[in-house]
Every structure is written in C-alpha cells, then in structure tokens.
GUKOLKE-995888 format. One record per atom (N, C-alpha, C): residue number from 0; atom name; residue in one letter; x, y, z. Coordinates in steps of 0.2 Angstrom, whole numbers, plus 5000, padded with zeros to 4 digits. Layout:
<recs>
REC    nr   atom   rest   east   north     up
REC   NUM     CA      A      X       Y      Z
...
</recs>
This chain:
<recs>
REC    nr   atom   rest   east   north     up
REC     0      N      X   5460    5641   5458
REC     0     CA      X   5467    5640   5455
REC     0      C      X   5472    5640   5460
REC     1      N      X   5477    5636   5459
REC     1     CA      X   5483    5636   5464
REC     1      C      X   5487    5642   5464
REC     2      N      X   5490    5644   5469
REC     2     CA      X   5495    5649   5470
REC     2      C      X   5501    5647   5466
REC     3      N      X   5505    5652   5464
REC     3     CA      X   5511    5651   5460
REC     3      C      X   5515    5647   5465
REC     4      N      X   5518    5641   5463
REC     4     CA      X   5522    5637   5467
REC     4      C      X   5529    5640   5470
REC     5      N      X   5530    5639   5476
REC     5     CA      X   5537    5641   5479
REC     5      C      X   5542    5635   5477
REC     6      N      X   5546    5637   5473
REC     6     CA      X   5552    5632   5471
REC     6      C      X   5557    5632   5476
REC     7      N      X   5559    5626   5479
REC     7     CA      X   5564    5626   5484
REC     7      C      X   5569    5622   5482
REC     8      N      X   5575    5621   5486
REC     8     CA      X   5580    5617   5483
REC     8      C      X   5579    5610   5483
REC     9      N      X   5573    5608   5485
REC     9     CA      X   5571    5601   5485
REC     9      C      X   5569    5599   5478
REC    10      N      X   5566    5604   5474
REC    10     CA      X   5564    5603   5467
REC    10      C      X   5570    5602   5463
REC    11      N      X   5569    5598   5458
REC    11     CA      X   5574    5596   5453
REC    11      C      X   5575    5601   5447
REC    12      N      X   5581    5604   5447
REC    12     CA      X   5582    5609   5442
REC    12      C      X   5584    5606   5435
REC    13      N      X   5581    5608   5430
REC    13     CA      X   5583    5606   5423
REC    13      C      X   5585    5612   5419
REC    14      N      X   5591    5612   5416
REC    14     CA      X   5593    5617   5412
REC    14      C      X   5591    5615   5405
REC    15      N      X   5593    5620   5400
REC    15     CA      X   5590    5619   5393
REC    15      C      X   5592    5612   5390
REC    16      N      X   5598    5610   5391
REC    16     CA      X   5601    5604   5389
REC    16      C      X   5597    5598   5392
REC    17      N      X   5596    5598   5398
REC    17     CA      X   5592    5593   5401
REC    17      C      X   5585    5592   5399
REC    18      N      X   5582    5598   5398
REC    18     CA      X   5575    5599   5395
REC    18      C      X   5575    5595   5388
REC    19      N      X   5580    5597   5384
REC    19     CA      X   5580    5594   5377
REC    19      C      X   5581    5587   5377
REC    20      N      X   5585    5584   5383
REC    20     CA      X   5586    5577   5383
REC    20      C      X   5579    5573   5385
REC    21      N      X   5574    5577   5388
REC    21     CA      X   5568    5574   5389
REC    21      C      X   5563    5575   5384
REC    22      N      X   5562    5581   5381
REC    22     CA      X   5557    5582   5376
REC    22      C      X   5560    5581   5369
REC    23      N      X   5555    5579   5365
REC    23     CA      X   5557    5578   5358
REC    23      C      X   5557    5584   5354
REC    24      N      X   5554    5589   5357
REC    24     CA      X   5553    5596   5353
REC    24      C      X   5560    5599   5352
REC    25      N      X   5561    5603   5347
REC    25     CA      X   5567    5607   5345
REC    25      C      X   5564    5614   5342
REC    26      N      X   5569    5619   5342
REC    26     CA      X   5567    5625   5339
REC    26      C      X   5564    5624   5332
REC    27      N      X   5559    5628   5331
REC    27     CA      X   5556    5633   5334
REC    27      C      X   5550    5631   5338
REC    28      N      X   5549    5625   5340
REC    28     CA      X   5543    5622   5343
REC    28      C      X   5545    5621   5350
REC    29      N      X   5551    5621   5353
REC    29     CA      X   5552    5620   5360
REC    29      C      X   5550    5626   5364
REC    30      N      X   5546    5625   5368
REC    30     CA      X   5543    5631   5372
REC    30      C      X   5545    5631   5379
REC    31      N      X   5550    5627   5381
REC    31     CA      X   5553    5627   5388
REC    31      C      X   5560    5628   5388
REC    32      N      X   5562    5633   5391
REC    32     CA      X   5570    5635   5391
REC    32      C      X   5573    5631   5397
REC    33      N      X   5570    5631   5403
REC    33     CA      X   5572    5627   5409
REC    33      C      X   5566    5626   5413
REC    34      N      X   5567    5621   5418
REC    34     CA      X   5561    5619   5422
REC    34      C      X   5564    5617   5429
REC    35      N      X   5559    5616   5433
REC    35     CA      X   5560    5613   5440
REC    35      C      X   5554    5608   5441
REC    36      N      X   5556    5602   5443
REC    36     CA      X   5551    5597   5444
REC    36      C      X   5551    5595   5452
REC    37      N      X   5544    5595   5454
REC    37     CA      X   5543    5593   5461
REC    37      C      X   5546    5586   5462
REC    38      N      X   5549    5585   5468
REC    38     CA      X   5552    5578   5469
REC    38      C      X   5547    5573   5471
REC    39      N      X   5541    5575   5473
REC    39     CA      X   5536    5570   5475
REC    39      C      X   5530    5570   5472
REC    40      N      X   5528    5575   5468
REC    40     CA      X   5522    5576   5465
REC    40      C      X   5523    5576   5457
REC    41      N      X   5518    5575   5453
REC    41     CA      X   5518    5576   5446
REC    41      C      X   5516    5583   5445
REC    42      N      X   5521    5587   5446
REC    42     CA      X   5521    5595   5446
REC    42      C      X   5527    5598   5443
REC    43      N      X   5527    5603   5439
REC    43     CA      X   5533    5606   5436
REC    43      C      X   5531    5613   5435
REC    44      N      X   5537    5617   5435
REC    44     CA      X   5537    5624   5434
REC    44      C      X   5542    5625   5428
REC    45      N      X   5540    5627   5422
REC    45     CA      X   5544    5629   5417
REC    45      C      X   5545    5636   5415
REC    46      N      X   5550    5638   5412
REC    46     CA      X   5551    5645   5410
REC    46      C      X   5552    5645   5403
REC    47      N      X   5550    5651   5400
REC    47     CA      X   5551    5652   5392
REC    47      C      X   5552    5660   5392
REC    48      N      X   5557    5662   5389
REC    48     CA      X   5558    5669   5388
REC    48      C      X   5556    5670   5381
REC    49      N      X   5551    5675   5380
REC    49     CA      X   5548    5677   5374
REC    49      C      X   5553    5683   5371
REC    50      N      X   5555    5682   5365
REC    50     CA      X   5559    5687   5362
REC    50      C      X   5557    5689   5355
REC    51      N      X   5559    5694   5353
REC    51     CA      X   5557    5697   5346
REC    51      C      X   5558    5692   5340
REC    52      N      X   5564    5688   5341
REC    52     CA      X   5566    5684   5335
REC    52      C      X   5562    5678   5335
REC    53      N      X   5557    5677   5338
REC    53     CA      X   5553    5671   5338
REC    53      C      X   5550    5670   5331
REC    54      N      X   5550    5664   5328
REC    54     CA      X   5548    5664   5320
REC    54      C      X   5541    5666   5319
REC    55      N      X   5536    5666   5324
REC    55     CA      X   5529    5667   5322
REC    55      C      X   5528    5674   5322
REC    56      N      X   5532    5679   5326
REC    56     CA      X   5530    5686   5326
REC    56      C      X   5529    5689   5320
REC    57      N      X   5534    5688   5315
REC    57     CA      X   5533    5692   5308
REC    57      C      X   5526    5691   5305
REC    58      N      X   5522    5685   5306
REC    58     CA      X   5516    5684   5303
REC    58      C      X   5510    5684   5308
REC    59      N      X   5511    5685   5314
REC    59     CA      X   5506    5686   5319
REC    59      C      X   5505    5693   5322
REC    60      N      X   5501    5697   5319
REC    60     CA      X   5501    5704   5321
REC    60      C      X   5508    5707   5321
REC    61      N      X   5511    5708   5315
REC    61     CA      X   5518    5711   5315
REC    61      C      X   5518    5718   5318
REC    62      N      X   5513    5722   5317
REC    62     CA      X   5514    5728   5320
REC    62      C      X   5514    5728   5328
REC    63      N      X   5511    5723   5331
REC    63     CA      X   5510    5723   5338
REC    63      C      X   5511    5715   5340
REC    64      N      X   5517    5713   5340
REC    64     CA      X   5518    5705   5341
REC    64      C      X   5515    5703   5347
REC    65      N      X   5511    5697   5346
REC    65     CA      X   5507    5694   5352
REC    65      C      X   5509    5687   5351
REC    66      N      X   5511    5683   5357
REC    66     CA      X   5512    5676   5357
REC    66      C      X   5505    5673   5356
REC    67      N      X   5504    5668   5351
REC    67     CA      X   5498    5665   5349
REC    67      C      X   5496    5661   5355
REC    68      N      X   5490    5661   5357
REC    68     CA      X   5487    5657   5362
REC    68      C      X   5488    5649   5362
REC    69      N      X   5488    5647   5356
REC    69     CA      X   5489    5640   5355
REC    69      C      X   5496    5638   5357
REC    70      N      X   5501    5642   5356
REC    70     CA      X   5508    5641   5359
REC    70      C      X   5508    5641   5366
REC    71      N      X   5504    5645   5369
REC    71     CA      X   5504    5645   5377
REC    71      C      X   5501    5638   5379
REC    72      N      X   5496    5636   5376
REC    72     CA      X   5494    5629   5377
REC    72      C      X   5499    5624   5376
REC    73      N      X   5503    5624   5371
REC    73     CA      X   5508    5620   5369
REC    73      C      X   5514    5620   5375
REC    74      N      X   5515    5626   5377
REC    74     CA      X   5520    5627   5383
REC    74      C      X   5517    5623   5389
REC    75      N      X   5511    5623   5391
REC    75     CA      X   5508    5619   5396
REC    75      C      X   5509    5612   5395
REC    76      N      X   5507    5610   5389
REC    76     CA      X   5508    5603   5387
REC    76      C      X   5515    5600   5388
REC    77      N      X   5520    5604   5386
REC    77     CA      X   5527    5602   5386
REC    77      C      X   5529    5602   5393
REC    78      N      X   5527    5606   5398
REC    78     CA      X   5529    5606   5405
REC    78      C      X   5526    5600   5408
REC    79      N      X   5519    5599   5406
REC    79     CA      X   5516    5593   5409
REC    79      C      X   5520    5586   5406
REC    80      N      X   5522    5586   5400
REC    80     CA      X   5525    5580   5398
REC    80      C      X   5532    5579   5402
REC    81      N      X   5535    5585   5404
REC    81     CA      X   5541    5584   5408
REC    81      C      X   5540    5580   5414
REC    82      N      X   5534    5581   5417
REC    82     CA      X   5533    5577   5423
REC    82      C      X   5532    5569   5422
REC    83      N      X   5529    5568   5416
REC    83     CA      X   5528    5561   5414
REC    83      C      X   5535    5558   5412
REC    84      N      X   5539    5561   5408
REC    84     CA      X   5545    5559   5406
REC    84      C      X   5551    5558   5411
REC    85      N      X   5550    5563   5416
REC    85     CA      X   5555    5562   5422
REC    85      C      X   5553    5556   5426
REC    86      N      X   5547    5555   5427
REC    86     CA      X   5545    5549   5432
REC    86      C      X   5545    5543   5428
REC    87      N      X   5545    5543   5421
REC    87     CA      X   5545    5537   5418
REC    87      C      X   5550    5537   5412
REC    88      N      X   5556    5535   5414
REC    88     CA      X   5562    5536   5408
REC    88      C      X   5560    5532   5402
REC    89      N      X   5556    5526   5403
REC    89     CA      X   5555    5522   5398
REC    89      C      X   5550    5525   5393
REC    90      N      X   5547    5531   5394
REC    90     CA      X   5543    5535   5390
REC    90      C      X   5547    5540   5385
REC    91      N      X   5553    5540   5387
REC    91     CA      X   5557    5546   5383
REC    91      C      X   5557    5545   5376
REC    92      N      X   5556    5539   5373
REC    92     CA      X   5556    5538   5366
REC    92      C      X   5550    5536   5363
REC    93      N      X   5545    5537   5367
REC    93     CA      X   5538    5535   5365
REC    93      C      X   5533    5541   5365
REC    94      N      X   5528    5541   5361
REC    94     CA      X   5524    5547   5361
REC    94      C      X   5520    5548   5367
REC    95      N      X   5519    5555   5369
REC    95     CA      X   5514    5557   5373
REC    95      C      X   5509    5561   5369
REC    96      N      X   5503    5559   5369
REC    96     CA      X   5498    5562   5364
REC    96      C      X   5494    5567   5368
REC    97      N      X   5493    5573   5365
REC    97     CA      X   5488    5578   5368
REC    97      C      X   5481    5576   5365
REC    98      N      X   5477    5574   5370
REC    98     CA      X   5470    5571   5368
REC    98      C      X   5464    5577   5368
REC    99      N      X   5465    5582   5373
REC    99     CA      X   5460    5586   5373
REC    99      C      X   5462    5593   5377
REC   100      N      X   5459    5598   5375
REC   100     CA      X   5460    5605   5379
REC   100      C      X   5453    5607   5381
REC   101      N      X   5453    5609   5387
REC   101     CA      X   5447    5611   5390
REC   101      C      X   5448    5618   5394
REC   102      N      X   5443    5622   5395
REC   102     CA      X   5443    5628   5399
REC   102      C      X   5449    5632   5398
REC   103      N      X   5452    5632   5391
REC   103     CA      X   5457    5637   5390
REC   103      C      X   5455    5644   5390
REC   104      N      X   5459    5648   5394
REC   104     CA      X   5457    5655   5394
REC   104      C      X   5464    5659   5393
REC   105      N      X   5463    5664   5390
REC   105     CA      X   5469    5669   5388
REC   105      C      X   5467    5676   5391
REC   106      N      X   5470    5677   5397
REC   106     CA      X   5468    5683   5401
REC   106      C      X   5472    5690   5399
REC   107      N      X   5478    5689   5397
REC   107     CA      X   5482    5695   5396
REC   107      C      X   5487    5693   5389
REC   108      N      X   5489    5699   5386
REC   108     CA      X   5493    5698   5380
REC   108      C      X   5500    5696   5383
REC   109      N      X   5503    5692   5379
REC   109     CA      X   5510    5690   5380
REC   109      C      X   5514    5693   5374
REC   110      N      X   5519    5697   5375
REC   110     CA      X   5523    5700   5370
REC   110      C      X   5530    5699   5371
REC   111      N      X   5534    5701   5366
REC   111     CA      X   5542    5700   5367
REC   111      C      X   5544    5704   5373
REC   112      N      X   5549    5700   5377
REC   112     CA      X   5551    5703   5383
REC   112      C      X   5548    5700   5389
REC   113      N      X   5543    5697   5388
REC   113     CA      X   5540    5693   5394
REC   113      C      X   5543    5687   5396
REC   114      N      X   5543    5685   5402
REC   114     CA      X   5546    5678   5404
REC   114      C      X   5540    5674   5407
REC   115      N      X   5538    5669   5403
REC   115     CA      X   5533    5665   5405
REC   115      C      X   5535    5660   5411
REC   116      N      X   5531    5659   5416
REC   116     CA      X   5532    5654   5421
REC   116      C      X   5526    5650   5420
REC   117      N      X   5527    5644   5418
REC   117     CA      X   5522    5639   5416
REC   117      C      X   5522    5633   5421
REC   118      N      X   5516    5633   5425
REC   118     CA      X   5515    5628   5430
REC   118      C      X   5510    5623   5428
REC   119      N      X   5512    5617   5428
REC   119     CA      X   5507    5611   5427
REC   119      C      X   5508    5606   5432
REC   120      N      X   5502    5603   5433
REC   120     CA      X   5502    5598   5438
REC   120      C      X   5496    5593   5436
REC   121      N      X   5497    5587   5438
REC   121     CA      X   5492    5581   5437
REC   121      C      X   5486    5582   5442
REC   122      N      X   5480    5582   5439
REC   122     CA      X   5474    5582   5442
REC   122      C      X   5472    5575   5444
REC   123      N      X   5472    5570   5439
REC   123     CA      X   5470    5563   5440
REC   123      C      X   5473    5559   5434
REC   124      N      X   5473    5553   5435
REC   124     CA      X   5476    5548   5430
REC   124      C      X   5471    5542   5431
REC   125      N      X   5471    5539   5425
REC   125     CA      X   5467    5532   5424
REC   125      C      X   5471    5528   5419
REC   126      N      X   5475    5524   5421
REC   126     CA      X   5479    5520   5416
REC   126      C      X   5484    5524   5412
REC   127      N      X   5483    5524   5405
REC   127     CA      X   5487    5528   5401
REC   127      C      X   5485    5535   5400
REC   128      N      X   5480    5537   5403
REC   128     CA      X   5477    5544   5402
REC   128      C      X   5478    5548   5409
REC   129      N      X   5481    5554   5407
REC   129     CA      X   5483    5559   5413
REC   129      C      X   5479    5565   5411
REC   130      N      X   5476    5568   5416
REC   130     CA      X   5473    5575   5415
REC   130      C      X   5477    5580   5419
REC   131      N      X   5479    5585   5416
REC   131     CA      X   5484    5591   5419
REC   131      C      X   5480    5597   5419
REC   132      N      X   5482    5601   5424
REC   132     CA      X   5480    5608   5424
REC   132      C      X   5486    5612   5423
REC   133      N      X   5485    5618   5420
REC   133     CA      X   5491    5622   5419
REC   133      C      X   5489    5629   5419
REC   134      N      X   5494    5633   5422
REC   134     CA      X   5493    5640   5423
REC   134      C      X   5499    5644   5421
REC   135      N      X   5499    5649   5417
REC   135     CA      X   5505    5653   5415
REC   135      C      X   5504    5660   5418
REC   136      N      X   5510    5662   5421
REC   136     CA      X   5511    5669   5424
REC   136      C      X   5516    5672   5420
REC   137      N      X   5515    5679   5420
REC   137     CA      X   5520    5684   5418
REC   137      C      X   5520    5688   5424
REC   138      N      X   5526    5688   5428
REC   138     CA      X   5526    5691   5434
REC   138      C      X   5521    5689   5439
REC   139      N      X   5517    5693   5442
REC   139     CA      X   5511    5691   5446
REC   139      C      X   5505    5690   5443
REC   140      N      X   5504    5691   5436
REC   140     CA      X   5498    5691   5432
REC   140      C      X   5497    5684   5429
REC   141      N      X   5491    5681   5430
REC   141     CA      X   5490    5675   5426
REC   141      C      X   5488    5677   5419
REC   142      N      X   5491    5674   5414
REC   142     CA      X   5490    5676   5407
REC   142      C      X   5486    5671   5403
REC   143      N      X   5487    5665   5406
REC   143     CA      X   5483    5659   5402
REC   143      C      X   5482    5653   5407
REC   144      N      X   5477    5649   5406
REC   144     CA      X   5476    5643   5409
REC   144      C      X   5472    5638   5405
REC   145      N      X   5473    5632   5406
REC   145     CA      X   5470    5627   5403
REC   145      C      X   5470    5620   5406
REC   146      N      X   5465    5616   5405
REC   146     CA      X   5465    5609   5407
REC   146      C      X   5467    5605   5401
REC   147      N      X   5472    5600   5401
REC   147     CA      X   5474    5596   5396
REC   147      C      X   5473    5588   5398
REC   148      N      X   5470    5584   5393
REC   148     CA      X   5470    5577   5394
REC   148      C      X   5476    5574   5389
REC   149      N      X   5480    5570   5392
REC   149     CA      X   5485    5567   5388
REC   149      C      X   5485    5559   5388
REC   150      N      X   5488    5556   5384
REC   150     CA      X   5489    5548   5385
REC   150      C      X   5495    5546   5382
REC   151      N      X   5498    5541   5385
REC   151     CA      X   5504    5537   5382
REC   151      C      X   5503    5530   5385
REC   152      N      X   5504    5525   5380
REC   152     CA      X   5504    5518   5382
REC   152      C      X   5509    5516   5387
REC   153      N      X   5514    5520   5388
REC   153     CA      X   5519    5518   5393
REC   153      C      X   5516    5518   5400
REC   154      N      X   5511    5522   5401
REC   154     CA      X   5508    5523   5408
REC   154      C      X   5503    5517   5409
REC   155      N      X   5500    5514   5404
REC   155     CA      X   5496    5508   5405
REC   155      C      X   5500    5502   5407
REC   156      N      X   5507    5502   5405
REC   156     CA      X   5511    5497   5406
REC   156      C      X   5515    5498   5413
REC   157      N      X   5515    5504   5416
REC   157     CA      X   5519    5505   5422
REC   157      C      X   5514    5503   5428
REC   158      N      X   5518    5501   5433
REC   158     CA      X   5514    5499   5439
REC   158      C      X   5518    5503   5445
REC   159      N      X   5518    5510   5445
REC   159     CA      X   5521    5513   5450
REC   159      C      X   5517    5516   5456
REC   160      N      X   5511    5514   5456
REC   160     CA      X   5507    5517   5461
REC   160      C      X   5505    5524   5460
REC   161      N      X   5505    5527   5454
REC   161     CA      X   5504    5534   5453
REC   161      C      X   5496    5535   5450
REC   162      N      X   5492    5530   5451
REC   162     CA      X   5485    5531   5449
REC   162      C      X   5482    5536   5454
REC   163      N      X   5478    5540   5452
REC   163     CA      X   5475    5545   5456
REC   163      C      X   5469    5549   5453
</recs>
C-alpha cells in the first residue's frame, strides 16, 4: 500500500465549487468536499467531513451511527473520477461507469466527526478502461481500501499518451 501522499503547492487545489463543477453528483450523494490533484499523475486526494446530519445516519445503526462501507467505496470512485475529469475536460458531461469493485476492505469504523482523506490513483489503463486503487485514512489510520475498474467512452477517443 502506498503511504499517505504529501500534498505540495504543485498539486492543484479544488474547493467545493470546483469539485461540483467537475462531478455530476450533488447532495446527498456528493462524497467529496474538496480535493487536490497531482499535476503530473492520475492521482488525487479528496476530503469529506462526516457529520451527524448526513441523511443515512438515522437509518444506519441509529444508536451508533456508522458510515456505510458502500459510501466509502463511492468516495474513492468520485475522487478517481476527478482525475479523469481534470485531465479530460471533454468527459465532463459524459458518464464514467463504475464497472467493478475488488479487494474492498473496511478496517475501522467511520463515525460523525471524522475527516476522510481519500487517496485514489490510476494503476493501469487500456483504452476506455481505467483501474484505480483507493485508500481512505482518518488521521493516521487506514479505514478502507479498494480497487475499482471504471470505463468511459471519452478515453477510447482520447490520444493523450496516458496508456499505462
């Protein structure tokens, strides 16, 4: 597993408005509050503050609110999508499909008050298909990780030398 990335001033910072300009998701399904994109690699670090007023907490263990694991996977997918949408502006109004989830592990509970640090990076690409690895930290603890496969027709059309 990669170490938590060191974000430097070279990384591109996205505030909430810029994240929403790239991602089609909106409340209550937007899982990224702000993000940093690596300038040279398909890599991003996104942040999500988990609060008591999230709409799923009243129905998901109401006596002991826990962030559902499927939403942690969604957070990884959204941060991964930011890397595609940043590098390919033509993809911003086209779908990026989540095609598979592998090796998902949920290592610690995530509860209201936690700040998720969601790191996603491209492992490989073939045409329109991109495989990402994602790790979520709360502080110095890894709380979740997964490998995702995605696809978007825009990448099949792009010729940017990003095969890998």
